[in-house]
N, C-alpha and C positions, 0 to 999 in steps of 0.2 A: 339628741340633737346637739349641734355644735353651739359654741359660745356666740358666734355671729348671729345665728338664728334667734337665740334667746334675747340678745341685745336689740335686734331689729324688731322683734315682737313687742318688747317693752316700750321702745320709743314710739312705735306706731300706735300702741294702745294708749299711751299718755296723750299723744296728739289728738286722737279720736275722742278720748274722754273730755279733754279741755274744750274742743270745738262743740261736741255734743252738749256739754254743760252750758256753754255760752248760748247756744240756740234754745235750750230749755228755758233759760232766763229771758228770752226774747220779750215776753209780755211785761216784764218789770222794767223795761226801758234800756236794756243793755245795748241794743242796736243804736239808739240815739247817742249814748255815751261813747260808743266806739266810732260813730260817724259812718256806719255802713247803711245800705238801703233798708228802709223799713217797709213793712207790709201793712195792708189795710186790715187784715185779720191775722191773728196770731196762731191760728190753728196749724197751718202748714209748716211754718218755721219750728214750732214746738214739736210736731210729729217728727220732722227731719232731725231735730236735736236728739229725740229719743232713739231714733234709728242709729245715728252716728255714735251716741253714747253706748248703745247695745253692741255695736261693732267693736268699740273699745273694750267692753267687758268680754266679748268673745275672744279677742286677742289675748287678754289677760288669762282667760281660761286655758287657751292654747299654751301660753307661757308657763303658767303655774301648775297645770295639770300634766305636763310632760312626764314627770316621774311616776304618775299614777295611771298612765294610758288614758287620760281624759282629753278629748279633742274639742277644740273650739274652732276659731277661724284661723287657718294657716296663712302663711305669707303669700301663697299664690292668690288666694281670695283678696287679701289686703292690697296686693299690687293692683289688681283690677279695679277695686274700689278707689284707691288713691288716684290712679291715672284718669278714671272717669270723672271723679269729683273735681280734681284740679283742672282737667280739660274743660269741663263745663264752666267753671268759674273763670278760666282764662278767656274763653269765648265771650262771656259777658263783659269782662273788663276791656277787651280789645274792641268789641263791636258795638257796644251800647254806652252812650253817655249816661252815667248814673246820677249825676247832679248831687254828689256827696262831697263833704269837705276832704281836703288833702289827706288828713290822717286816716280817713275811712279808706281811701284808695291804698294808702301804705299798708294798712292792716289786711285788706283783701289781697293785694299783690303778695304780701308776705305769706299769707296762708296758702295761696295757690302755689307759690314757688317751693315752700317747705314741703307741702304734701306731694308735689310732683317730684322733688328731689328724693324724698323718702321712697317713693315708688321706684325711681330709677336706681337708687342704691340697692334696694331689695332685689331688683332684677339682676344687677351686676354681681351682687354677692353670691348668687346662685344657690342660696341656702333653701329656697323654696322647691327645688327639684329633689324628689325622692330618689335615692340611689339604692 
């Protein structure tokens, strides 16, 4: 696989690992510190964090296992996940007043834009198409 493919996999993995880790920390008050919406029960945000963290690991497996023919989550799957996740977050931000502080909105808009841009860059890089 090409250099662009490896770089995009690594960037995407890091973003997913960070977001997943932050969601896993949801029960210890990370949402309040970041100013993002809180949940009445920590079960779903924590499970989502585990899933997103797992996506990050799968991307790392894809990146680090290339030389050994070990497959993880390729860029095609990552693109779909990024566009769906960013799209849902953007719909929430645009359509629903969340009643959170300004820094919470800044964090959520930043996440949405970064994840959306990663997906768009991955699409235009064309490295996810097997030739």
